[in-house]
C-alpha positions in Angstrom: 0.0 0.0 0.0 2.9 2.3 0.6 3.7 2.5 -3.1 0.1 3.5 -3.9 0.3 6.2 -1.2 3.3 7.7 -3.0 1.4 7.4 -6.3 -1.5 9.3 -4.8 0.7 11.9 -3.3 2.4 12.6 -6.6 -0.9 13.1 -8.3 -2.1 15.5 -5.6 1.0 17.5 -5.9 0.7 17.6 -9.7 -2.9 18.6 -9.5 -2.2 21.4 -7.1 0.5 22.7 -9.4 -1.9 22.5 -12.4 -4.6 24.4 -10.5 -2.2 27.1 -9.4 -1.1 27.7 -12.9 -4.6 27.3 -14.4 -5.4 30.2 -16.6 -1.8 31.2 -16.8 -1.1 28.8 -19.5 -2.5 29.7 -22.9 -5.2 27.5 -24.5 -2.9 26.8 -27.4 -0.1 25.7 -25.2 -2.5 23.6 -23.1 -3.8 21.9 -26.2 -0.3 21.3 -27.5 0.7 19.6 -24.2 -2.5 17.6 -24.1 -1.8 16.3 -27.6 1.8 15.5 -26.7 0.6 13.6 -23.6 -2.1 11.9 -25.7 0.6 10.6 -28.1 2.5 9.3 -25.1 -0.6 7.7 -23.7 -1.1 6.1 -27.1 2.4 4.8 -27.0 1.9 3.3 -23.5 -1.3 1.7 -24.6 0.1 0.2 -27.8 3.2 -1.1 -25.9 1.0 -2.8 -23.3 -1.4 -4.2 -26.0 1.5 -5.8 -27.8 2.2 -8.0 -24.8 -0.7 -10.2 -25.8 0.1 -13.8 -26.9 -3.5 -14.4 -27.7 -5.2 -11.8 -29.9 -8.5 -13.6 -29.8 -8.5 -13.4 -26.0 -8.1 -9.6 -26.2 -10.9 -9.3 -28.8 -13.4 -11.5 -26.9 -12.6 -9.9 -23.5 -13.0 -6.4 -24.9 -16.4 -7.2 -26.5 -17.8 -9.1 -23.6 -16.3 -6.7 -21.1 -17.7 -3.6 -22.9 -21.2 -5.2 -23.1 -21.0 -5.9 -19.4 -19.8 -2.4 -18.6 -22.5 -0.8 -20.7 -25.1 -2.9 -18.9 -23.8 -1.8 -15.5 -23.2 1.7 -16.9 -19.9 2.1 -15.0 -19.1 5.4 -16.6 -22.5 6.7 -15.8 -22.1 5.8 -12.2 -18.6 7.5 -12.2 -20.3 10.6 -13.7 -22.8 10.6 -10.8 -20.0 10.3 -8.3 -18.2 13.2 -10.0 -21.3 15.3 -10.1 -21.9 14.7 -6.4 -18.4 15.8 -5.6 -18.7 18.7 -8.0 -21.8 20.0 -6.1 -19.8 20.1 -2.9 -16.3 21.3 -4.0 -16.2 22.6 -7.5 -16.1 26.4 -8.2 -18.3 27.8 -10.9 -15.6 27.7 -13.5 -15.0 24.0 -12.8 -18.6 22.8 -13.2 -18.5 22.0 -16.9 -15.4 19.7 -16.8 -15.3 18.3 -13.2 -16.8 14.9 -14.1 -14.7 14.7 -17.3 -11.5 15.3 -15.4 -12.5 12.9 -12.6 -13.5 10.1 -15.0 -10.6 10.6 -17.5 -7.9 10.8 -14.8 -9.3 7.9 -12.8 -9.4 5.6 -15.8 -6.0 6.6 -17.0 -4.4 6.2 -13.6 -6.1 2.9 -12.8 -5.9 1.0 -16.2 -2.8 -0.5 -17.7 0.2 -2.7 -17.5 2.0 -0.6 -14.9 -1.0 -0.6 -12.5 -1.4 -4.3 -12.8 2.2 -5.4 -12.9 3.2 -2.8 -10.3 0.5 -4.0 -7.9 1.6 -7.6 -8.4 5.3 -6.7 -7.8 4.4 -4.7 -4.7 2.1 -7.4 -3.4 4.3 -10.3 -4.1 7.9 -9.0 -3.7 7.6 -5.7 -1.9 9.0 -4.1 -5.1 7.7 -0.5 -5.3 9.7 0.6 -8.3 7.0 0.1 -11.0 4.3 1.9 -9.1 6.6 4.7 -8.0 7.7 5.2 -11.7 4.0 5.2 -12.7 3.4 7.8 -10.0 6.0 10.1 -11.5 4.2 9.8 -14.9 0.8 10.3 -13.3 2.1 13.3 -11.4 3.3 15.0 -14.6 0.1 14.1 -16.4 -2.0 15.5 -13.5 -0.5 19.0 -13.9 -1.9 19.4 -17.4 -5.1 17.5 -16.6 -5.8 19.7 -13.6 -4.9 22.9 -15.6 -7.2 21.8 -18.4 -10.1 20.0 -16.6 -10.0 21.4 -13.1 -10.2 20.1 -9.5 -12.0 16.9 -10.6 -8.6 15.4 -11.5 -7.5 15.7 -7.8 -10.4 13.4 -6.7 -9.4 10.7 -9.1 -7.0 9.5 -6.4 -10.0 8.0 -4.5 -10.7 5.2 -7.1 -7.0 4.9 -7.7 -6.3 4.2 -4.0 -9.1 1.7 -3.8 -8.3 0.0 -7.1 -4.5 -0.1 -7.0 -4.2 -0.6 -3.3 -6.8 -3.3 -3.5 -4.9 -5.1 -6.3 -1.7 -4.9 -4.2 -3.4 -6.5 -1.2 -5.2 -9.1 -3.4 -1.9 -9.9 -5.2 -0.3 -10.8 -1.8 -3.0 -13.4 -1.4 -3.7 -14.8 -4.8 -0.6 -13.7 -6.7 1.2 -17.0 -6.5 -1.6 -18.6 -8.5 -1.6 -16.2 -11.4 0.2 -17.3 -14.5 2.5 -15.1 -16.6 0.1 -15.7 -19.5 -2.9 -14.3 -17.5 -1.0 -11.2 -16.4 0.1 -10.6 -20.0 -3.4 -10.8 -21.4 -4.8 -8.6 -18.6 -2.1 -6.0 -19.4 -2.8 -6.3 -23.1 -6.5 -5.6 -22.6 -5.7 -2.7 -20.4 -3.4 -1.4 -23.1 -6.3 -1.4 -25.6 -8.4 0.6 -23.2 -5.6 3.1 -22.8 -5.5 3.5 -26.6 -9.2 4.6 -26.2 -8.1 7.2 -23.7 -5.5 8.5 -26.1 -8.2 8.8 -28.8 -10.3 10.9 -26.5 -7.3 13.1 -25.5 -6.4 13.7 -29.2 -10.1 14.3 -30.1 -9.9 11.8 -32.9 -13.4 10.6 -32.8 -16.8 12.3 -33.4 -17.9 10.9 -30.0 -15.9 10.2 -26.8 -15.0 6.6 -26.3 -16.7 5.4 -23.2 -13.6 3.8 -21.7 -15.0 3.5 -18.2 -17.5 1.0 -19.5 -14.7 -1.1 -20.9 -13.0 -1.7 -17.5 -14.6 -5.2 -16.8 -12.7 -6.5 -19.9 -9.4 -6.3 -17.9 -10.4 -9.1 -15.6 -12.1 -11.4 -18.2 -8.8 -13.1 -19.3 -9.1 -14.9 -15.9 -12.2 -16.5 -17.3 -11.3 -16.8 -21.0 -7.9 -18.6 -20.7 -9.1 -21.5 -18.5 -12.2 -21.8 -20.6 -10.2 -21.9 -23.9 -7.8 -24.4 -22.4 -10.8 -26.6 -21.3 -12.5 -26.4 -24.7 -9.2 -27.1 -26.4 -8.8 -30.2 -24.3 -12.2 -31.5 -25.3 -11.6 -30.9 -29.0 -8.1 -32.4 -28.7 
């Protein structure tokens, strides 16, 4: 949990810096930095997605996970949480983008190879290096995010602490039973979702990708891989 606390602290520091300099950075410069970060996020997502050893697993998990997420309406519920927080803490100028900042930052910080692998390393070996490195990246990202989308970014540390800290604790219990193949596919699915975040940051689509509703897909390789192995055994 200590590594996650450091990650949270770096995001909070970055968010404060972004809020302090909000309005002092030109819209053109902010957009340029956002695009640059979007390209970096795209690189991180593609790099993680390429870890897959089973493309069909990624495709099936993304489709089924997205259907499940749309049914649950995860992003809608995250929006409601963001709106509830906005009503209590956001200033008038933050109202329009509070939920966007909260959801976008929460998904970006929670999803991906570094969150999963870092949590496993911290839970299994007490190795904080991956999460601390991730925290540095998150901290830098939060500066621009907060400057662009406001105080909502700061509150993204709540789901991060629950998710990443929970994964670390869970890894210490079940980690020895997770195969390298499972971790690789979970990371690959997370990478694909991160690509969706990059698409939103770069404004490449006519509509925003509802990445929050894709989150269940990350955990579905734990179902897909054993099922595929079992079916393969029956057919063999």
